[in-house]
C-alpha positions in Angstrom: -0.2 -0.1 -0.1 2.8 2.8 0.9 4.1 1.5 -2.9 1.3 2.3 -4.7 0.6 5.8 -2.3 4.1 6.9 -3.2 3.4 5.9 -6.8 0.4 8.2 -7.2 2.7 11.2 -7.1 4.5 10.5 -10.2 4.0 13.3 -12.9 3.5 10.1 -15.9 0.0 10.9 -16.6 0.2 6.9 -17.9 1.4 5.6 -14.2 -1.6 7.2 -12.9 -4.3 6.3 -15.5 -3.1 2.7 -14.8 -3.4 3.1 -10.6 -6.7 4.4 -11.1 -8.3 2.1 -13.7 -7.1 -0.7 -11.3 -8.5 0.8 -7.8 -11.4 3.1 -8.8 -13.8 0.0 -8.8 -12.9 -1.4 -5.6 -14.0 -0.6 -2.1 -10.8 2.1 -0.9 -11.3 2.0 2.8 -7.8 0.8 3.7 -6.4 2.9 1.2 -8.1 5.9 2.6 -7.3 4.9 6.4 -4.0 4.5 5.6 -3.6 8.0 4.2 -5.1 9.4 7.1 -2.7 7.6 9.6 0.1 9.4 7.5 -1.4 12.6 6.8 1.7 14.8 6.3 3.4 12.4 3.9 0.1 12.2 2.0 -0.4 15.9 2.1 2.6 16.5 0.7 2.0 13.6 -2.4 -0.7 15.6 -3.3 0.5 18.7 -3.4 3.6 17.3 -5.3 0.8 15.7 -7.6 -0.6 19.5 -8.2 2.8 21.2 -8.8 2.7 18.0 -11.8 -0.3 18.9 -13.1 0.3 22.8 -12.8 3.6 22.2 -14.7 2.5 19.6 -17.4 -0.7 18.8 -18.1 -2.7 22.5 -17.2 -3.6 24.4 -20.5 -3.5 27.5 -21.5 -6.0 29.3 -23.6 -4.6 31.7 -26.0 -8.4 33.2 -26.3 -8.4 34.3 -22.9 -4.7 34.9 -22.5 -5.4 32.9 -19.4 -5.0 29.1 -17.9 -7.6 27.1 -17.7 -7.8 25.5 -14.3 -11.5 23.9 -14.8 -9.6 21.0 -16.2 -8.0 20.3 -13.1 -11.1 18.2 -12.0 -10.5 16.0 -15.3 -6.8 15.0 -14.5 -6.2 11.4 -13.3 -4.3 12.5 -10.6 -6.8 14.4 -9.1 -9.8 11.6 -9.9 -6.9 9.2 -8.6 -6.6 11.2 -5.0 -10.2 12.2 -4.3 -12.3 8.7 -5.8 -9.5 6.5 -4.5 -7.5 7.7 -1.5 -10.7 10.0 -0.3 -8.6 13.5 0.0 -11.7 16.1 -1.3 -9.5 19.1 -1.3 
């Protein structure tokens, strides 16, 4: 379990997709409990995942001249943390 949580901090979207697809259909109460017990490390991992999204996967809308952060909820890293690990930031 610690390995999977650590792996979820990857910037490689294909790794996150594989984790998400494997874990989304199961009962993840054990992962959620593990993350709550290790909140500080889990929170740093969440921040790292968010940083990777901002650097590599956030897109720029040339029409408005702004970064479009609305797509964050579509990012597989967010789905993994929210749906699998229970982090509802």
